[in-house]
C-alpha positions as CSV (number, residue, x, y, z in Angstrom):
1,M,-138.0,101.5,-135.5
2,I,-141.5,103.1,-136.4
3,V,-142.0,105.7,-139.0
4,K,-145.5,107.2,-139.2
5,T,-146.7,108.4,-142.5
6,V,-149.8,110.6,-142.8
7,W,-151.7,111.2,-146.0
8,N,-152.1,114.9,-146.8
9,G,-154.6,114.5,-149.7
10,K,-154.2,113.5,-153.2
11,R,-150.7,111.8,-153.5
12,S,-148.9,113.7,-150.8
13,F,-147.6,112.3,-147.7
14,T,-145.5,113.4,-144.6
15,S,-143.4,110.9,-142.7
16,V,-141.9,111.2,-139.3
17,G,-139.5,108.9,-137.7
18,P,-137.8,108.5,-134.2
19,S,-135.4,111.4,-135.3
20,G,-138.5,113.8,-135.3
21,Y,-137.7,115.2,-138.6
22,E,-140.6,115.4,-141.2
23,I,-140.1,114.3,-144.8
24,G,-142.6,115.4,-147.3
25,M,-143.3,113.1,-150.3
26,D,-145.5,113.4,-153.5
27,A,-146.0,111.9,-156.8
28,T,-145.1,113.7,-160.0
29,A,-147.9,115.1,-162.0
30,A,-147.7,111.9,-164.3
31,Y,-149.1,110.0,-161.3
32,G,-151.6,112.5,-160.0
33,G,-149.3,114.3,-157.6
34,E,-148.4,118.1,-157.5
35,G,-144.7,117.7,-156.9
36,N,-144.8,119.0,-153.4
37,G,-142.2,116.7,-152.1
38,A,-139.6,114.2,-153.0
39,T,-140.7,110.9,-154.6
40,P,-140.2,107.8,-152.6
41,M,-137.7,106.5,-155.2
42,E,-135.7,109.7,-154.9
43,L,-135.7,109.2,-151.0
44,L,-134.5,105.5,-151.5
45,L,-131.4,106.8,-153.4
46,A,-130.8,109.5,-150.9
47,G,-131.2,107.1,-148.1
48,L,-128.6,104.7,-149.6
49,A,-126.1,107.6,-150.4
50,G,-126.7,109.0,-146.9
51,C,-126.1,105.5,-145.3
52,I,-122.9,104.6,-147.1
53,G,-121.8,108.2,-146.7
54,I,-122.2,108.2,-143.0
55,D,-120.4,104.7,-142.8
56,V,-117.4,105.9,-145.0
57,T,-117.0,109.2,-142.9
58,M,-117.1,107.2,-139.5
59,I,-114.5,104.8,-141.0
60,L,-112.4,107.7,-142.3
61,D,-112.9,109.8,-139.1
62,S,-109.3,110.3,-138.4
63,F,-108.6,111.5,-142.1
64,L,-111.7,113.8,-142.3
65,S,-109.5,117.0,-142.0
66,S,-107.7,115.8,-145.1
67,I,-110.9,115.9,-147.1
68,K,-112.1,119.2,-148.6
69,N,-115.2,118.0,-150.2
70,M,-117.2,114.7,-150.7
71,E,-120.2,114.2,-153.0
72,I,-122.1,111.0,-153.7
73,A,-124.2,110.8,-156.8
74,A,-126.7,107.8,-156.8
75,V,-127.8,106.8,-160.3
76,G,-130.5,104.3,-160.3
77,T,-131.7,102.1,-163.3
78,R,-135.3,101.0,-163.0
79,K,-137.2,98.2,-164.5
80,E,-139.6,99.1,-167.5
81,E,-142.6,97.4,-166.0
82,A,-144.4,97.8,-162.8
83,P,-143.5,98.0,-160.0
84,K,-140.4,99.6,-161.6
85,G,-138.0,98.9,-159.0
86,F,-134.3,99.7,-159.2
87,T,-132.3,96.9,-160.9
88,S,-129.0,98.5,-160.4
89,I,-127.6,101.6,-158.6
90,D,-124.2,103.4,-159.2
91,L,-122.8,105.2,-156.3
92,I,-120.2,107.7,-157.5
93,F,-118.0,109.2,-154.8
94,K,-116.4,112.5,-155.7
95,V,-113.8,113.3,-153.2
96,D,-111.2,116.2,-153.1
97,G,-108.5,116.2,-150.6
98,D,-105.2,114.8,-149.7
99,I,-106.2,111.2,-148.9
100,P,-104.9,107.9,-150.5
101,D,-107.4,106.3,-152.8
102,Y,-107.0,102.9,-151.1
103,R,-108.4,104.4,-148.0
104,I,-111.6,105.5,-149.7
105,W,-112.0,102.1,-151.2
106,K,-111.4,100.3,-147.9
107,A,-114.0,102.5,-146.2
108,I,-116.5,101.8,-149.1
109,Q,-115.9,98.1,-148.8
110,L,-116.4,98.0,-145.1
111,G,-119.5,100.1,-145.4
112,K,-120.9,97.9,-148.1
113,E,-120.1,94.6,-146.5
114,K,-120.5,95.3,-142.8
115,Y,-122.3,98.5,-141.9
116,C,-124.8,99.9,-144.4
117,A,-128.2,98.6,-143.5
118,V,-129.8,100.3,-146.5
119,S,-127.8,98.6,-149.2
120,D,-128.2,95.3,-147.3
121,S,-132.0,95.8,-147.5
122,L,-132.1,96.3,-151.3
123,K,-132.4,93.7,-154.2
124,A,-130.7,96.0,-156.7
125,D,-127.0,95.6,-157.8
126,I,-125.1,98.3,-156.4
127,H,-121.8,99.4,-158.0
128,Y,-119.3,101.9,-156.6
129,R,-117.0,104.4,-158.4
130,V,-114.5,106.9,-156.9
131,I,-113.3,110.1,-158.4
132,L,-110.4,111.5,-156.4
133,N,-109.4,115.1,-157.1
134,G,-110.9,114.9,-160.5
135,T,-109.6,111.6,-161.6
136,E,-111.4,108.3,-161.4
137,V,-109.4,105.8,-159.4
138,F,-110.1,102.0,-159.6
139,R,-110.2,99.5,-156.7
140,P,-106.7,98.4,-155.8
């Protein structure tokens, strides 16, 4: 896979991968940017949530009609010193619908252990939580 990233000036970049979609990135003002795009660290969390989300929906494909809503919050904790990478990431799945919690947990487990290339590429500890219909449910 090749992703081409072009400098737009100051701290702004645009990346394009094989899908053809452009992704704008910029630093915050604290780092000399103008905030004209997502930060690379935001994109990393978004990529992780998107990757595990795609895996979970593929695994739960026959149950998707029972799911009314799914949101994944990715909460990253970073090191204090440079390079300030993530040390831990919490992925919080908020799911509404008529689906047993064990199915969601099984899909997350399979995604985590077998399919999610993004989580496999990270050094950070990744923790998972599930909130089903407003109530936190714990791994069976």
